[in-house]
Each structure stands twice: as structure tokens, then as C-alpha cells.
C-alpha positions in Angstrom: 0.0 0.0 0.0 2.8 2.4 0.9 4.7 1.7 -2.4 1.5 2.3 -4.4 1.0 5.6 -2.5 4.6 6.7 -3.2 4.3 5.8 -6.9 1.0 7.7 -7.1 2.6 10.8 -5.5 5.5 10.5 -7.9 3.2 10.3 -10.9 1.2 13.3 -9.7 4.4 15.3 -9.1 5.6 14.5 -12.7 2.3 15.7 -14.1 2.4 18.9 -12.1 6.0 19.5 -13.2 5.0 19.0 -16.8 2.2 21.5 -16.5 4.6 24.0 -15.0 7.1 23.4 -17.8 4.6 24.1 -20.6 2.6 26.7 -18.7 2.3 29.2 -21.6 1.3 26.5 -24.1 -1.3 25.2 -21.7 -2.7 28.7 -21.3 -3.1 29.1 -25.0 -4.8 25.8 -25.3 -7.3 26.5 -22.5 -8.4 29.8 -23.9 -8.4 28.5 -27.5 -10.9 25.8 -26.4 -12.9 28.3 -24.4 -13.3 30.8 -27.3 -13.9 28.1 -29.8 -16.8 26.7 -27.7 -18.2 30.1 -26.8 -18.1 31.2 -30.5 -20.2 28.1 -31.4 -22.7 29.0 -28.6 -22.9 32.7 -29.2 -20.7 34.4 -31.7 -22.0 37.9 -30.7 -20.8 37.4 -27.0 -17.7 35.3 -27.5 -16.4 36.2 -24.0 -19.8 35.3 -22.4 -19.9 38.7 -20.6 -23.7 38.7 -20.6 -24.1 35.2 -19.1 -25.2 34.7 -15.5 -22.0 32.8 -14.6 -18.7 34.5 -15.4 -16.9 31.5 -17.0 -14.1 33.8 -18.1 -13.5 34.9 -14.5 -13.3 31.3 -13.4 -10.8 30.3 -16.0 -8.7 33.4 -15.3 -8.8 32.6 -11.6 -7.6 29.0 -12.2 -4.8 30.0 -14.5 -3.5 32.9 -12.4 -3.6 31.0 -9.1 -1.9 28.0 -10.5 0.8 29.6 -12.7 1.1 33.1 -11.3 1.6 36.7 -12.6 3.0 36.0 -16.1 0.3 33.5 -17.2 -2.4 35.7 -15.7 -1.3 38.7 -17.8 -0.9 36.4 -20.9 -4.5 35.3 -20.4 -5.6 38.9 -19.9 -3.8 39.8 -23.1 -5.6 37.1 -25.0 -9.0 38.1 -23.6 -8.5 41.8 -24.4 -7.6 40.9 -28.0 -10.9 39.0 -28.4 -12.8 41.9 -26.7 -11.2 44.3 -29.1 -12.0 42.4 -32.3 -15.4 40.8 -31.5 -17.2 43.6 -29.7 -18.3 46.9 -31.4 -17.4 48.9 -28.2 -14.5 47.7 -26.0 -16.0 46.6 -22.7 -13.6 48.4 -20.5 -15.5 47.9 -17.3 -15.3 44.2 -17.6 -11.7 44.4 -18.6 -10.9 46.5 -15.5 -12.6 44.0 -13.3 -10.6 41.2 -14.8 -7.4 43.2 -14.5 -8.0 43.9 -10.8 -8.8 40.3 -10.1 -5.7 39.1 -12.0 -3.5 41.4 -9.8 -5.1 40.1 -6.6 -4.8 36.5 -7.7 -1.2 36.9 -8.8 -0.3 38.5 -5.5 -1.9 35.7 -3.6 0.0 33.2 -5.8 3.3 34.9 -5.1 2.9 35.0 -1.3 1.6 31.4 -1.2 4.4 29.9 -3.3 7.0 31.9 -1.4 5.7 30.6 2.0 5.6 27.0 0.6 9.2 27.3 -0.8 10.5 28.7 2.5 8.8 26.0 4.5 10.2 23.3 2.1 13.7 24.7 2.4 13.5 24.9 6.2 12.2 21.3 6.4 14.9 20.1 4.0 17.6 21.9 6.1 16.3 20.4 9.3 16.3 17.0 7.8 19.9 17.4 6.6 21.1 18.7 10.0 19.4 15.8 11.7 21.0 13.4 9.3 24.5 14.9 9.9 24.1 14.9 13.7 22.9 11.2 13.5 26.0 10.3 11.5 28.3 12.2 13.9 26.6 10.5 16.9 26.9 7.0 15.3 30.6 7.6 14.4 31.2 8.5 18.1 29.4 5.2 19.1 31.6 3.2 16.7 34.7 4.8 18.2 33.5 3.9 21.7 32.8 0.3 20.6 36.3 0.1 19.0 37.9 1.4 22.3 36.0 -1.2 24.3 37.1 -4.1 22.0 40.7 -3.0 21.6 41.7 -0.8 24.5 44.4 -3.2 25.7 45.9 -4.1 22.3 45.5 -1.0 20.1 43.5 1.9 21.7 42.1 4.2 19.0 39.3 6.5 18.1 37.6 6.4 14.7 36.5 10.0 14.8 40.0 11.2 15.8 41.4 9.1 12.9 39.0 10.9 10.5 40.0 14.3 11.8 43.7 13.3 11.5 43.1 12.3 7.9 41.5 15.6 7.1 44.5 17.4 8.6 47.0 15.0 7.1 49.5 16.4 4.6 48.3 19.9 5.3 51.7 21.4 4.5 52.2 19.4 1.3 48.7 19.5 -0.2 47.9 21.8 -3.0 45.5 24.7 -2.3 44.4 24.8 -5.9 44.0 21.2 -6.8 41.1 20.1 -4.6 40.7 16.8 -6.5 44.3 15.8 -5.8 43.8 16.5 -2.1 40.6 14.5 -2.1 42.5 11.6 -3.6 44.9 11.6 -0.7 42.2 11.9 1.9 40.3 8.9 0.5 43.5 6.8 0.2 44.2 7.5 3.9 40.5 6.7 4.7 41.0 3.3 3.0 44.1 2.8 5.1 42.1 3.4 8.2 39.4 0.9 7.1 42.2 -1.7 6.6 43.5 -1.2 10.1 40.1 -1.0 11.8 37.9 -3.3 9.9 40.4 -5.6 8.0 39.4 -4.3 4.6 42.1 -5.9 2.5 41.3 -4.4 -0.9 39.0 -1.5 -1.7 38.6 1.7 -3.7 36.5 4.9 -3.5 34.8 6.6 -6.5 34.0 10.3 -6.0 32.8 13.2 -8.0 35.1 15.8 -9.5 35.0 19.1 -7.8 34.6 21.2 -11.0 32.1 18.8 -12.6 28.8 20.1 -13.7 27.2 16.8 -12.9 25.8 16.3 -9.4 26.0 12.5 -9.3 28.6 9.8 -10.3 28.9 9.2 -14.0 31.8 7.8 -16.0 32.6 11.4 -17.2 33.0 13.0 -13.8 34.3 10.2 -11.6 37.7 10.0 -10.0 39.1 6.9 -8.2 41.2 6.4 -5.1 42.4 2.9 -4.2 44.8 1.1 -2.0 47.9 -0.7 -3.2 46.2 -4.2 -3.0 43.4 -3.3 -5.4 43.2 -4.4 -9.0 43.1 -1.7 -11.7 39.7 -1.2 -13.5 38.5 1.6 -15.8 35.8 3.8 -14.6 33.4 2.3 -17.2 34.1 -1.2 -15.9 33.5 -0.2 -12.3 30.2 1.6 -13.1 29.0 -1.3 -15.3 29.5 -3.8 -12.5 26.2 -5.4 -11.2 26.6 -4.5 -7.5 27.8 -1.0 -8.4 24.9 -0.4 -10.7 22.4 -1.6 -8.1 23.9 0.6 -5.4 23.8 3.7 -7.6 20.2 2.9 -8.7 18.9 2.2 -5.2 21.2 4.7 -3.4 21.9 2.2 -0.6 24.6 -0.3 0.3 24.6 -3.5 -1.7 26.6 -6.6 -0.9 26.9 -10.3 -1.8 24.6 -12.1 0.6 22.9 -15.4 1.2 19.1 -16.0 1.1 18.7 -14.6 4.6 20.5 -11.4 3.8 23.6 -12.2 5.9 26.9 -11.1 4.2 28.6 -14.1 2.6 31.4 -14.5 0.1 29.7 -17.3 -1.8 27.6 -17.0 -4.9 29.3 -13.8 -6.2 27.8 -12.3 -9.3 30.3 -9.4 -9.3 34.0 -8.6 -9.1 33.3 -7.1 -5.7 31.7 -8.2 -2.4 30.2 -4.9 -1.2 29.4 -1.5 -2.6 28.5 1.3 -0.2 27.3 4.8 -1.4 27.6 8.1 0.4 24.3 9.9 -0.2 24.1 13.7 0.5 21.1 15.7 -0.5 19.7 12.6 -2.2 22.7 12.4 -4.5 25.5 9.8 -4.5 28.7 11.8 -4.2 31.1 8.9 -3.4 31.1 5.1 -3.6 33.1 2.7 -1.6 33.8 -0.6 -3.5 35.2 -3.4 -1.4 37.1 -6.1 -3.3 38.4 -8.3 -0.6 37.7 -8.7 3.2 38.3 -11.6 5.6 35.2 -13.8 6.0 35.0 -13.3 9.8 35.1 -9.5 9.4 32.6 -9.5 6.6 29.4 -9.1 8.7 26.5 -6.7 9.0 27.9 -4.9 12.0 31.2 -4.0 10.3 29.5 -3.1 7.0 27.0 -0.8 8.8 29.8 0.9 10.7 31.8 1.4 7.4 28.7 2.9 5.7 28.2 5.4 8.5 31.9 6.3 8.6 32.0 6.8 4.8 29.1 9.3 5.0 30.6 11.1 8.0 33.9 11.3 6.2 32.3 12.5 2.9 30.5 15.3 4.9 33.9 16.3 6.4 35.4 16.5 2.9 32.4 18.4 1.5 32.7 20.9 4.3 36.5 21.4 3.8 36.1 21.8 0.0 33.2 24.3 0.3 35.3 26.4 2.7 38.3 26.4 0.4 36.1 27.7 -2.5 33.6 29.9 -0.7 34.9 31.1 2.7 33.3 34.6 3.0 33.9 35.1 6.7 37.5 34.0 7.3 37.9 36.2 10.3 35.7 33.7 12.2 37.9 30.8 13.4 35.0 28.3 14.0 35.0 26.1 10.9 31.6 24.6 11.6 30.2 28.2 11.9 31.8 29.3 8.6 30.5 26.1 6.8 26.9 26.7 7.9 27.2 30.3 6.8 28.5 29.3 3.4 25.6 26.8 3.1 23.0 29.5 3.9 24.7 31.9 1.5 24.2 29.3 -1.2 20.5 28.9 -0.3 20.1 32.7 -0.3 21.6 33.1 -3.7 19.6 30.2 -5.2 16.2 30.6 -3.5 16.4 34.1 -1.9 15.7 32.6 1.5 17.4 34.9 4.1 19.3 34.1 7.4 20.5 36.6 10.0 23.6 37.3 12.0 23.4 39.0 15.4 26.8 40.4 16.7 27.3 41.6 20.3 30.4 43.8 20.7 31.9 43.8 24.2 35.1 45.3 25.5 35.4 43.3 28.7 36.6 39.7 28.8 34.8 38.6 31.9 31.5 40.1 30.7 32.1 38.4 27.4 32.5 35.0 29.1 29.3 35.5 31.2 27.2 36.6 28.2 28.6 33.8 26.0 27.9 31.1 28.5 24.3 32.4 29.0 23.8 32.4 25.2 25.1 28.8 24.9 22.5 27.7 27.5 19.7 29.5 25.7 20.6 28.6 22.2 18.2 26.6 20.1 19.3 23.4 18.3 19.9 24.8 14.8 21.2 28.2 15.9 24.9 28.8 16.2 27.2 31.0 18.3 30.9 31.7 18.1 33.3 34.1 19.7 35.6 36.3 17.7 38.4 38.3 19.4 39.9 41.2 17.4 42.1 44.1 18.5 41.1 43.8 22.2 37.4 43.7 21.4 35.1 40.6 21.7 32.4 39.8 19.2 29.8 37.3 20.3 28.4 36.2 16.9 25.0 34.4 16.7 23.7 32.9 13.5 20.0 32.2 12.9 19.6 30.0 9.8 16.4 30.6 7.7 15.2 33.4 10.1 14.7 37.1 9.7 15.7 40.2 11.7 12.7 39.9 14.0 13.8 36.5 15.2 17.3 37.9 16.1 15.8 40.9 18.0 13.4 38.6 19.8 16.2 36.5 21.0 18.2 39.6 22.0 15.2 40.7 24.1 15.0 37.3 25.8 18.8 37.4 26.5 18.6 40.8 28.1 15.8 39.7 30.4 17.7 36.6 31.4 21.0 38.4 32.3 21.1 38.9 36.1 23.7 41.7 36.3 22.8 45.1 34.9 26.4 45.7 33.8 26.2 42.5 31.6 23.5 44.2 29.5 25.9 47.0 28.5 27.0 46.1 25.0 26.5 47.2 21.4 24.9 45.0 18.8 24.2 44.9 15.1 22.3 42.5 12.8 23.4 41.5 9.3 21.5 39.6 6.6 23.0 37.4 3.9 23.7 40.2 1.5 25.6 42.2 4.1 28.6 39.8 4.5 31.2 42.4 3.5 29.6 44.8 6.1 29.9 42.1 8.8 33.6 41.7 8.1 34.1 45.5 8.2 32.2 45.7 11.5 34.6 43.3 13.2 37.8 44.7 11.6 36.9 48.4 12.3 39.3 50.0 14.7 37.0 51.1 17.6 39.9 51.6 19.9 41.7 54.0 17.7 
């Protein structure tokens, strides 16, 4: 029943997208049919202005509410042309009524679609953040489990290992060739998998940084592999049965027995497991395991590897984005800068704004008290960081997908929660996403000069 419902929703979505794609053509067809039928009924009143029910108004309402301003005025242009040619005196009163209603309906369509788009973006952002936090939590759990199992022989932390890989070869890596850096990161990631999960032979397929494609294809794919892996062309890898299934289903696929338990028998592929990293519903990297000891090839290890791959891919995505689009380098908090860069992208693409609230304080003790109070009051998706510059302290709060009123409302709650009157003595400013340069100038301005 659930699958049928999903298929039905998908079919409806495709129909609606098709209607939006050919909106102008659809408008012409609707009014061509209307005027053809009305001409057959009454050629002297082709617009049916004298009928009891205003059919023309109904059609205009449907078209404008569904498609918006452009199609509404296109419809009005068609209607006015027929009024001009088929009536001895142009019915300007009827035309003005239709014009007024078109403006009202198009305004309603604009605000309605804007609200829906903002709600969809916020929902998608919340989902992405929940997914990222879940993967971070699970990677911490995996590290804890590894410590419990190996604390006598080889104490280690998976998350620390990932962070070391990201920081590895920092001095020798090229700042301009991001793809070359990613190759090194994935090679070291494979080394970590070999030490932690006994992955003897494996490779990672990942998307080129400058590729116009969003998902893995043979044209935009790069490969990192360990020394034990055989050499295959990209076309051979993507044509493999397990790889193709994993890319299609966007989920891990491995050789298994009838009960679904991992097994190395009955292989129909050159590989034993293929694990994708899916971010924003797109496969950005693919881990292909060639060889792994039988005792290590189990669901627990494969699940752990899948979570670590996604967590590692998120870390690389964050690092690459900051190398290309770091607009607030004066902020030392990498996570803060990454979220700001992500919101800047949403603002440029969808015109959905976010807000920065900056508190400027010249006393270190006051700064610490205010900062700790803010951290306790902060909501789950909001961020705060502390920037020190030239003897001044800037407590910087970031409210993703909110406007200025949300920041001022938070500031009012903060002032009411501060016990000491002297702690409320600070300057503040708010900045939206198009005021990034102004935010940088605000912090670097010499107030002590």
C-alpha cells in the first residue's frame, strides 16, 4: 500500500512539473478551447460577458492562481484581444474588473508559493542537519565500541582518525587542486578501514570538484584505491552489477545469502560490497570493497563502514566548500563558517534569508558570562561563536532561515535573562546574507583608535 502511494505521488508530481514546464502553451490551449466553444454557442458574445455565470473569470482565476503573474497577464492579453475584435465597443468595465482580479490572484500566488518554498527549504535543512548529527553520533558510538574491544591491544578513536586524515598532509597538499587533495584523503581513509575493519582491498569513486554533474557518472568520476586493489577503468566499475544496483537504489549492496547475511559465496560481481555516500539525495562517493576476511565481513562492520563513509564525505564536503567559498575567514570556528556558506548558497539560489546577530563587548569577563548564557539559551539549529579582534570581543550568533525579528526577539530574551545590569551593557548589530562584507568590516573596524 505504501509503495503504491509513493508511486501515485511520484506520478502526480511528474504531471504537475510537466504542467509548469509548458505553462504558456497550456494557457493558449485553455483559452483557445474556451473561445472556440463560446463562438459556437454565441458568436456575438464570445467572452460570455452577458451570461449569468462568469466563466471567463473562473478560467482566469484558475490559470493565475496555478501559474502566477506571467500567465495571468498572458491570459488577460488574449482576452483583451478578443474583446477588441469581437465587440463593437470595447467593454472596458469588464476588462478593468478582470485586471483587478488578476492582480489580486497573482499577488496571492506569489505569497503562497513563497511561503511554501521557504517551508520546504527549512524542512529540508532540518532533515539534513538531523542526518548529519545522527551520523556524527553514530561515528562516536563506533569509536566507543572500538575502544571497548581494543583498549588493551590498540587503543584508538575512529573520529579522531578521520580528523587526522582531514588534517594530514596539510603542508604538502595543493591549495588549488582540490581533486588531488581528495584523492589523498580517500587513500588514507582506505588505510584506516584496513586497520580498523580488516578491509584488504577497496577503492572509492568520488565526483570531480569542478564537474557540472551532481552524481557519479563515467565522465565526472575519480578513483582512489589502496595498493592491493586491481586496476579497473571507470566504465568497468560503473558497469558492475553491484555498483549499478547501489547507484540505482542509493543504498549499500553486498553479496549475501538468502537470509541477507553477508557471505562471500555465490558472487555475481567482481566485488563483495558497494557502499554509497548519499548527501542531499545524490550519490557523491562510492566505496567498493574487493576483498575482506570472512570473519570480518558481517553486518555490524558493514554498517559501521557505511556510517563512517558518510561522515567522512561530509567532512570533505565541508572542507572543499570552505576552500572555495569562505566569505567570513575572520571567524575561526570552521563549523560556523561552513553553515554560513551553506546558507549563503540557499540565499543566492532561493532568496531565503538568514540573519547574524553580533554583540560587541570590550570586557573579557563580561564576554564569558554573556557567552555562557547564550550557549545555554541557544536553540538546536542556531549557532554561536566568539571572535576576538584588537582587544574587542564579538559574540556572533547565526539564525539560519530566520529574519531580523527572530534575532531581535532572541536579544530581548537574552537581556531579560541576564542577572547583572552591567552585563546588558553592549553594542549590537544585525546583518542579513547580502551584508557579508559589512559584517567583516564591522569586526575589523578600529574602535579603539
